[in-house]
N, C-alpha and C positions, 0 to 999 in steps of 0.2 A: 471319594475313591473312584478310579476309572471304571470299575465293574458295577457301580451302584445301579446304573440304569438297566442292567441285565441280570440283576441278582434275584434268584428265586430261593425261597425257604421251603424245605420239605419236612413235614412233621412225620417222623418215622424213617428208619433206614434198613428195613427188611428187604427181601429180594425184589418185590414189586417197586418199592420206593427207590431201590438201587437202579433198577431199569430206567426209571424216570430221570434220576440224577445223571446217569451215564449218557442218556440220549440228549439231555439238555446241555451237558458239558461238551459233548461231541459237536453240538450245533452252535457253539459260541456263547452260551449262557453260563452263568456262575451259580452253583448250587451250594447251599448251606443246609445241613441236615441236623435234626434234633432227635434225641433218643432217651430212653429210660436209663437209669443208673445200672440196671441189669437187664439188657435186652433178652427177649424170649423168642429169638429168631430160630427158625428151623433150617432153612437153606443157608447155612453160615458161610459156605465157600463162595457164595455170590451175593453177599450182603455187606454193605458198608458199616452196618451195625457192629460188626466184629472189631472195628477200630476201638470201640469202647473197652473191650477186653485186652486187645493186643497192642493198642497204641496207633496202629495203622492197618490198612487193608487195601489190597490192590485187586480190582476186578476188571478183567479185560483191558489192561493197560492204563486204567485210571486209578489214582491213589486217593484214598480218604484218610484223614488223620484226626485223631481225637484232639479237640480244642480245649484249652484250659479255661477259657472264658470268652466273652464276646469279642474283646479286643484281639485276642490271639486268633480267633476264628476269622476275623477280617484280614489279618495279616496272612493267614494261610491261603485265603482266596487269591491274594496277589501272586502266589507262587504257582497257581494253576491246579492246586490240590483241592479236594472237597473236605471242608471242616465238618466234623461230627461233634455236636455240642450236647452234653447231658443237660437237657431242658425239656422235661416231660410235657409241660404245657405250652411249649414253643413261645415263651415270653419274649424271646429275642425278636420276634416279628414286629412288635410295637416299638422296639429300640432302633432297628436298622431300616425299617420301612422298605421292604423289597417290592419289586414290581409285581410279583406273584407269590401266593402262598398255596402250597399243595398239602392237603391232609391225606397222608398215605399210611395211616396206622392200621387200616383194615380192621377196625373194631366192629364193623357191621352196624354201627350207630354213630351219631355225631357226639363227640366227647367235648364239645365246646367251641368248635369253629364257627365263625360268624362271617357273613357276606361283606362286612365292612372292615375285615382284618387287613386287607390289602386291596390295591386297585383291581387285581384279578385273584379270585379264590376258587380253587378247584378241589373237588372231593373225589376219592376213588371208591367205586362200588356202592353197595347199599348203605343207607343211613343218611343220605344227603338229598336235598331237593333243589335242583337248579332253579335259580330265580328267587329262592327263599333264603336258604342259609349259605349257599355258594353260588357263584356265577355259572359254573359248569360242573358236570359230573362225567366220569369216564367209566364205561362198562368194564367190569373185571371178570364177568362170567364167561367161561369158554363157550364158543359157539359163533354164530354168524355175526353177532354184534360186538365181539370182544374188541376193546380199544376204541369203540365209537364214542364221540364226544356229544353229550346232550346239553343243550342250553335251556331246556325247560323239562320239568318233571324229574323222574327218578330212574335209576337203573333197575335191572331185574332183581327181585327180592332174593335174600339169602335163603338157600334151601338146606344148608348144612351138609350138602354132599358135594365133594370136589368133582371137577370135570373128568371125563373118562380119558384114560390112556390105554390103548390096546384092549378096550373093553372093561377095564378095571376102574372103579371109582372109589367108593368108601374103603374097599379092601386095601388100597394103597397106603392109607393112613395108619400111623401108630399113635395110640392114645393112652394116657396114664390110667391104669386100672384102679388107682387109689392115690391119695395124697402121699408125697414122698420126694426124696432126692433122686435126681437122675443119675444113673450109672450105666453109661453106654457099654455094650458088649461087642458092638461092631462100629466101625467108623464110616463116615461119609465116603462113598466110592467103593466100599466093600461089596462083593457079590454075595447074595444070600439066597437061600431056598425057602420055600413055603414051609412053615412050621419051626424054623430056626429061631432061637432066642436072639433078639436084637439089642434089647436094653432092659435094665432093671429099674423099677420105680419103687423106692422104699423097700427094696429086697424082693419085690414081686416081678417075675419075668414077663416080658412082653414078646410074643412071637410074630413073625412075619406071616401075613395072610396071603401073600403072593410072592413069587420068585422074581428076582431082578437085582438091582443095586440100591444100596442105601443112598438116597439123594439128599436127605435132610435129617438132622438130628440136633436137638437142643443141647447146648453145652453141658458137659458134666458138672455136677454139683449144684445145678439150678433146682429150686424147689418147684414141683409141679402139683397142680391140684387134680383131683379125679376127673377124668373125661377130657382133660386138656390135650390138644394135639402136641405131640412131642417129636414126631419124625415122619418120614414118608419113604416109600419104596417105589422106584421107577421100574416098571415091568419091562421096559425096552432093554434094560441091562447094559446100557452104553455109559461107561464110566466118565467119558469126557463131558457128557451133559451135566455132570455134577459141578463142573468148574466154569461153565459159561452161562451167561444170562439166558433165561428161558424164553421161548417164543411168546409166552403169555406176558412176561415182564416187558419184553420189547414192544409188544402190541400196546400195552397200557402206557408205556413210556412214550410211544408214538402219539397216543391220544393227548397226553399231557403236553407234549411238544407242540401239537397242533393248536391247542387252546392258548398256550403262551405266545406262540408266533402270531396267531390270529389277533391277539390283543396288542402285542408289541408293535407289529408292523402295520396294524390298523390304526395306530396313533390313539390307542385308548378306546376305540369303538368296538365294543363286544358284539359278536355276531348274534343274530336272532335265530 
């Protein structure tokens, strides 16, 4: 197929992975994404993972479509759309042999990716070592090095604390207080005040710790385990930010694009 030489497989289709796929597609590459049967995505309005539930998802003018199988995914690529394949282990990589494989599940650990999975293998964030289990890693921690590509070593370790926005960090997050089914009380984009109930988990209310807008919320009906991140509040209070790719996702996507272009246009010579 004509796109074979520019085909990139991305494991995961959350908001950061979507930023990567969007930037690759805008730059002339073809992206195929893999996901879980029931994605646990927070920023659903800017995540191609939503195609698993809805059949299709458009983010900033680019459409992703749920693929029935590998053959259907390859056909969708020819139409300019991004196929999302339910394939938790990204087994499709060994079948179609892409030029690059991006592990973007953000598990904070390597869940099985190997440096010989593709000619170029890139990992996002903590859990990967460039030169050992991947060829390159992209920094995902907010700050001076966000989006930087490393060809040796590791990114900053996971602290468990999100980057600050207007001085708020951990306060922005909504976490499940116990195991249970998600029952949202507010929708993505809704303005909220500190102390308001935003969501119920197994009947237990979860309140906002900061005022702003609901930027992310796991889909209703999903089962959450205690302590799991289920939503976040943006203290800037700008509703439009909920429907556009974030600065972080664009920066990380830019790092992935740099690594892929460096390999592709370098005729297979990975940078040192």
